[in-house]
N, C-alpha and C positions, 0 to 999 in steps of 0.2 A: 571410313569414319564413322563413328556413332555421335549423331549430332542431336542434342535436346533444344527445342524451341520454344520460349514462353511467350503466350499471347495473353494481354491483360484483359481484353475485352471479350465478352460473350460471344461464343462462335457462332450461335444461331441468330445473332443480330447483323447483318451486312455493314461492313464499313472498310475503308481503305487499309487499316492495318492489319485485319482478319484476311482480307484478299492478298495482301503483300506476303503474309505468312503462309498461307496455303499454296500460293505459287511458288514461294521459296522452297518450301517443303518439296513439293511436285519436282521441281528442278533438280534439287540434291538426290531423290529417289530414283529419277531416270538416270542419274550418273552412278548409281549402286551404292550410295551412302544409305545407312542405317538412319531414319529420322523418326523422332517421337515430337509431338506438339502437346504441350499442356495448356489447356485453356477452360476458362468458365464455360459451363454448358448445362441447360436443363437436362433433367433426368431422361426425358422422354425425346430428346433431340437425336436424330441420326447421325453418326459421326462416321468421318472416314476412318480407315484401320490404323491411320498413323496418328490420331488424336486422342488423347487420354482427358476425360472431363475431370476437371478440379471442383466441381459442383455448381450449384446454381448462383447465378450473379444477382446484384441488386442494382437498380438504377441510381446513379449519382451525379450530382452536377459537376461537369468538369471541362476545363478549357472552352467555355461558351457554348456547351453542349450537355446533353444527358448520356453519359457511359455507363455500361453495365459491368461492374467491376465485382471482383470476389476477394474477401479479404477476412481473417478470424482466424481462431484457433484450429477449426477443422480444415480450413484451407491450406494454412500452414503445415499441416500434419500430412495433408495429400501432396503437398509440394515435397516434403521431406521423403516420403516413400516414392514418389517419381523418381528424384535425384538418385535414391539408393538402388532402385531397381534398373535404372537406365545406365548407369556405369559410363557416362558420356565422356567422349574425348574433349570436347567442347560443348558450353551451354550459351544459347544466343538468347539474350533476354530484350524483350521489346518494351519501351516505356519503363525503364527500370525506377522511375520515380513516381509513377503512379500509383495510388494507394489501393493495388491489386496484386495478382500473382508475381508480377515483375519484379516488386519489390521484396516479396516473401523468398523469392527465389535466390535474389542477390544476397539477401542476409544469410540463407541456408547453404548456399553451394559452395564447393569447393573446386579447385583446378581451373583451367582457362575459362574466362567469362568475356564473351562478346556483348557489347550492348547497344541497340540501336534507339536513337532518339528521334520521334516523329514530330512532337508538338513545337509549334511556332507561337511563342506568348511573349512579346517583349516587355509586358508589365506584369509578371506573375509575381504577386505578393505572397502567395501561398508558398510558391517554390522557394523564395528567399527566406520565408519563416521557418521552412522545414529543413533548412541546409543542415543544421546540426544532427538531425535526425538521420538525413540520408547520408552523410559523410562517410560513415562506416561501410555502408553498403558499396558507395562510389569507388571507395578506395580498392574494392576486391576486384573491379573490373579490369580486364587486361587490355582491352581495345574498344573504343567507340566509335560508333558509325551515326552520321546525322544525314538524314534524307534529304537534306536542302541547305542551302548556306543559312537559311533562316532559322532552320532548326538548329544548326550548329551555334548560331549567334545567341540564341535563348540558352543553349547549354553553358555557353562560354560566360555570358553575362550573369547567369544566376548560380551556377555551380561550379566554375573555374574549369580548367582543363581544356582539352580541345578534342577534336573528333575528324575523322576522314569522312569527307561528303561522298556517299553512294545513292543514288537515287532509287526510288521505287521501280519495280520492274514491271513489264508488261510482256506477254507473249504477243508481239506484234503481228505474226502472221495469222493468229487466231482471229483478230478483228478484221486484217486485210482480206482474208480469204472468205469472211462471210458472205452469205447471199441477202442482198436487200429483199425486203418483203414489198410487194406492190401496193399494199394498202397503206404503207407509211410513207409511200413516196409522192412528191408532187407538192411544191411550195409548203414544205414542212420546216418547222424549227423545232429544236428538241430540249428537254431538260431532264436531268437524272438526279434525283436527290430526295432525301427525306422531306416531304412537303410541310410538316409541322415546325421543321427546325430553322429559325428566321435567319441565321447566318449563311445557310445554303442560298439565300437570296431569290427565292420564288417570288415573295411581296414585291421587289424591284421589277422582276419580270412582268408580274401582273400590271403594274402601273405603267410600264411601257407598252403593254400590248394594245390598248386602244389607239395609239399613234401609228403603230406598225399595222394595224388592220384598216385604219382609215385610209393609209397610203397604199396598202397590198390586201383589200378584202378577202381575197383568196386563200391567204395564209392559214394554215393550222398549226397550233401548238400542242405537240405531243409530250405528255409528262409520264415518265416512269418512275416509281418510287411509292412509298407507303406514307399514309396520313389523312387527314381529313379533307376530301376532295370537295365538299359543298364549302367549307370556309375558305378554301383556296381562291375560289371563284367570287366569291360574295361581293367583292369589290368591283367586279366587271358589270358593265350594263347587261342587263338581260339579253339582249339581241346577239351580243358577242360571245355568250358562253357556249355557244355550240361549236365554236371555233377551237374550243380546248377539249382535247381527248386525254383521259386518265386511262393508264395501262397497268396501274397497279405494280406489284413486285414483278421484275422480269428475271428469267433464266439468264446466265451467262451468254448461253447461244442466242438469245432472243436480244440480249442487250448489244451484242455486236451487229446482228441484223437491223436493229434499230439505228444505230450509230451508222451504218453502212447506208441507211435509206435517206437520211435527213438532207436538206439544203443548206442547213447551218444549226452548228451546236452552240448554245447559250450557255455560258457558266457565269450566273450573275451573284457568286458567292460575295459576303461583305466582309468576311474576316476569319480568323482562327486557321487558316489554311497553311500548311507548311510545305506542300507539295503541290499537289492536283493531279492526282491519278486519273480521273475522268477525262481530262485535257489530253493525256497521253494515249487513252483508249479511243478516245475520238479522233485524235490525230491519225492512230493506227488504222482506223477503218475508213481513213479518207474523207472525214467530215470536216469542212471549213469550221474553225472555231472563233468564236468572239466571247470575250471573257472581261470581267472586271479587272483593273489593273492593280491587284494584289501585287506584292513584291514577289510572293512565290509562283502566282501564276505568269508574272513578266518573265520570271526565269526559265520556267517551263516552254514558255512560248517564244523563247529566244529573242525577249525585248520586242515583241511584235513582228518578228520576221516569219514566223511559222504560224502566227494566228493574230487577230485583231484585239486590241483592247479598249475599253472604254472606262470613264471616271466612275470610281467604285461608287454605288447607291446611286447614281445619277440616272434615272428613268429615262429623261429626256435624251441623254447621251447614248443610252442603250438603244432606243428606239430609232434614232437617226442613223447609229451604225448599221443595224439590223437592216432597216428600209434601204439603205445604199447597197448593203452586200447582196440581198435578195435581187436588186435590180441590176445586178453586174456578175453575170456568169463568168466572165473571163477573171474577175478577181478573185471569185471562188475558186476556179480551176487553179489559178496562182497558189493559192493558200493550201489547197489539197497536194499540190506537188511538194511545196516548201515543208509542209507539215510531215508527209510521208517520209521525206529525205531525213528531217530531223529527229525523228522518233525512233529511228534505229539505235540511237545510243542508249535508249532505255530499254531495250529488248534483254530477256533474260540471258541471252548468250554472252552478253557484256556484264549486266548487273550481277548475274550469279557467279560469274568467275570472279569477279571483284570481291564479292563477299567471302567466296572460298579461299581466295588469297589471304584474307584477313584470318580465317579459321586456321590455316597452315601456319601463319605467322606465329599465331599465340600458342598453338600446341607446340611447335618447333621451340618456341621460348620456354614453354614450361619443361620440356624435355631438357633444355639445356641447364635450367635452374636446378632440376634434380641431378643431373651430372656433374654439377659443380658444387652442389649444396655442401659438401664435406670441405670445400677449398675456400670457403669464407664469403662473408658479403661483399668485400671487395671486388672480387671477379665478377659476382653478378652485377654489381653497380657498373662496372666497366662494358659489360654486355647490354646494359640498358634493360634488363630483366626485372620485373616486380616479382616480389615473393607473396604468396598468398597468406 
């Protein structure tokens, strides 16, 4: 099968959607499919052979964050050329409502289109206001996927229609088989995320840290991610700052080793999350997880069975739960065991097969439409097939 995948966000800036698309492409390539990914990227960015650059992206405030998107006449021309050259059997567009390549591709594409919706935003006035603009593009979509029930709910409430829920995927064994790094072991709690993005919750963790260190002064906080390190610790008392270690951006291999090394992974995110891929990666690596009680996080953690939850933005609740877990090796071992079992449902062997089934359904439907086209719309309607 010839598969075209559209990534709305800049390939050279790490993020959950980019990682999902990268791993999805790799999964299909391993199965022998031909895959091409169109993504924004700076001209000097080294790209995998299956990624085609649509040009440089620009930073745009989007869904409580700053996304690097690509839009305009030049981008539209590159989208059309990619579609023409690719001759794809199916086109998989991620975030088709974002003001980026996804929407451009949805407007320009012909044939079977699958769209994945990642965003969870129950009060998106912009999405409601833009509905009339988006409607023509959305009507071309053959099948819709939402990465969580909360992303599906956003879609239903703002744009109508429905979607099948297929979560983000993870190579569970990649994380499970990683070797811990000794220098990252021993009374360590960890955080991965963009330091400067408030919704990732690092300020909440920093407010909790003095109480954690007062109870367990030997604890270290390891932080992986880009951002202003000095600003991140300025609220901490001077004598506590040495207990925080910044690792900067880490490779995939080191991220897996990092998560394998921790006594406790903390996800203090405050909102805007539709899934929580880092929780799945942490559970895959066997790290006990403590996360804010966002709806999406609660779902990923099986309502607290596979990881513990604390009240969102409540630094005291975070500190209390962290101190209790760090003092209870048996509870942490229980969370490791439950998390490792629960996370298997997110492995690419399951998630990739589910997405491939969607592809096969829409391509078979397109073939049926073509075969019945001369027999009139009544037959197409009885088959439940949309016409491009």
